[in-house]
N, C-alpha and C positions, 0 to 999 in steps of 0.2 A: 467548415465551421458548424454546419447543421448537425453533423454527427456529434460534435462536442456538446452542443446544446441539448440534444436528445439524451445523451448519457447523464448530463447534469440533472435534467428534469426527473429521470427515472431514479437516480440516486436520492434526490431530495424527497420524492414522493414516498419512497420506502422508509426513509429514516427520520423524517420530521416528527412522526408520532412517537418517537423514542422517549423513554423515561429513565431506564436504568439498565446497564448491561455489563458484559465482561469483555474487555478489550482483547482482541486476538493476540496482541503482543504479550499479554500477561496470562496466557492460557495455563491452566493447571496441568499436572502430569497426566499423560496418556489421553490428551484431548485431540479430537479430530474434527475438521470442518471442510466443507466444500465451498468453492469460491469461483465467481466469474471475475476475470481481470482483463481490462482493456487499456491500451496505451496508444497514444498518438504522439510521435516524436519527430523533430526536425533537426538536422545538423548539416554542416558543410563537409564535403568529402573531397579527397584528392588535392594535389597541389594547385589545381586550377580553381579551387574554392567553389565547387559545384554544390548548389543547394539540393538537399535530398530530404525525403520524409519516409517514415514507415509506420504502419499500423499493425498492432497485434491484438488478438483476441484469444484468451485462454480459459479453459476450465481446469481448476486447480484442486488438488488435495493438499491440506496443510496439517501437519502432525507435530505435536509437542511431546516427546518422550519424557522430558523434564521441563519444569516451568521456565527455565532460562534459555531453552533451545527450541527453535521453530524450524522445521524442515518442510519445504514445499516442492511440489512437482506438478506438471500439467502438460496438456497438449492443446493445440489450437491451430490458428492460421495466421499468416503474415502477408502483408502487401508492401512492396517497396517501389518508390518512384524518384526520379531525379529531374531537375530542370535542364535548360539548355547549357552546354551544347549537345548533351547526350539525349535528352528528352526520352527517358525510359519510364514506362509505366507497366508494371508487371501484374499478373493475375495472382490471386491468393494461392499460397503454398503451405504445405504442412510445416508446423513449427512447434517443437518441444521446448520446454523451459524447466528450470530448477533453481532453487534458492535455499540458502541457510542463513538464519539470523540468530543473534545472541542478545540477551537482555540482562542487565544488571539488576540486583535487588533494588527496591525503591529507595530513593534518596530523599530524606526529610518528608516522606509520605507522598510527595507530589510529583516525583520525576524518576526516570530510569535512563541509564545510558544504553544506547543501542548500536549494533554494528552488524554487517552482513554483506553478502554478495549474491547476485542473481546472474544467471547465464541463459541466453536464448539463442536459437538458431533462426535467423531471418532468411526466408526462402521465397523468392518471387521471380517469375520469368514470363516472357511473352514469346512470340514466334521468332524474334530475331536475337534476343539476348536474355541473360539471366543474371540476377544478383543473389549471391549466397554469402551471408556474413554471420559470424559469431558476434553476439552483443553481450558485453560484460558491464555490470553496474555494481561495483563495490560502494558501500556507504557507511557513514558513521554519524550519529546525532544524539539528541536528547529528547526523550519522550516525556511530555508534560501532561499530568492527569488534571485537566481543568475542572472537571466535575463528573457526576455519575453517568452522563450521557456523551461526554465530549473529551477527546484526547487530541493533542497537538504535538507533532514531531517536526523538529527543525534540524538541519545539518548540512553536510556536504556529501556529494556522491560523484563517482566516476561515470563517464558515458563513453564507452570504448567499443568501436566497431573494427573488426578485422575480417575482410572478405575478399571475394573474387568475382569478376565478371567473365564473360567469354574471352576477353582480350587481356585483362590485367588484374592485378590485385589493388585493393584500395583500403583506406581507413579514414576515420574522421579527423578533423584538424584541432578540435578543442575538447579536452578530456574532462575538465573539472566543472561541476555545477553545484549551485546551492539548491536545496529543496525544502518544501513546506508540505506537510501531510496532515490532513484533518480527518478524524474518524468519529462517526456517530454510532451509538449502540441502541438496540431495540429494548422494548419494555421488559421482555422476559429474559434478556441476556442471551438469546439464541441466535441473533442475526446482527450484522454490522455492515457499514458501508464506509468507504474511504475515498477521499479525493486527494490527489497528489499533483503538485506542480513543481517542476525544476527549471532553472534558468542558468545558462552559461554567461560569463561576463560579456560575451559578444552578442547576446540576444538583442533583437530589435523589437519595436512596437508593431511592425508590419506582419500581421498574421493572416493576411488575405488569402494565402495559399496553405495555411496551417501553421503550426508552431515553428518559430524561427530561432534556431539554437536553443530550443526549449522542448519540454515534454509536458503532457497532461495525461493523467491516468485515473481510472475509476476501478474500484473493487467492491463487490457485493458478495457477502458470504453468510453461511448458515452452519451452525454447529450440529454435526450429525450425532455426536455423542453427548447427551445432556449432562450437566453438572449434577453431582450428588447433592443431597439436601444440605450436607455440611459445607460443601464447597460453595453452593449457591448462596448460603447464608453469609459466608465470609466475603464473597466476591460482589454479590449484587445488593445484599441487604445491609451489610456493615457500612454505616455512614460515618464512623468515627474519624476517618481520614479527612472528611470534608467539613465536619462540624467540631470545632475545638472543644466545646463544652459537652460533648456527647457523654463522656465517661462520668462527669459530674452529675448530669441529668439522670443517667442510669442509676447511680448510687442513691440519688435523692428519691427516685421511684421505688427502689428496694427498701429504703428506710421508711417511706410512707406505708408500704405494704406491711412491714413488720409492726408499725404502730397500730395499724388497723387490727392485726391479729391479736395484739395485746389487749386492746379495748374490748374485743369480743370475749 
């Protein structure tokens, strides 16, 4: 649990000074960013309902060739462990990951539909045994633009393991989870941080050994390719989507400027 607390403190320390930004899910064409992604997940595996957990840490590149498509890939490490009767705890192993996400145009200014899938290789072993598994996480949800600094995504996702040990194959027992994701954006729109929690219907309140049929994840990213002046104006400075009277105020301002010119 101390690892989770540390991730949360770092995330908040970076993003609480935020004022206005560009959500990574709404990147403009040809955008590129770099990201750290960490995940701590718990699930039951095998017919004997063995509790297991894995941690992953990735350094990611995320690229949007068009605004509605986001492609991600990265490398990092993973650790896997199980409870009794197997009592396995592995060392960190090499772990690649990749993902594709799609985003609809904004609905009524304040929301977009999202979908996607990510895949990772979880690789961990010790002197006596090893666990190697493919981890798939398809998802679908709705992204809510709460304000200029905050986005909220809710939906459902899959949590699917398909792996092997030295002696047999294994998978997890519960595949469907609900998730909640919160994103904060920086003042200049160049950085962001996201916290995600997902829970299966079988999740319990006992997290003394880590998430129980649940996951918690953190992402901290930075745009390598800055927005153009035109894009930054429409993405970071255009507040008409958040203030209903913005256009009226703008027209009034222009009329006042014209009146002043006539008086001169």
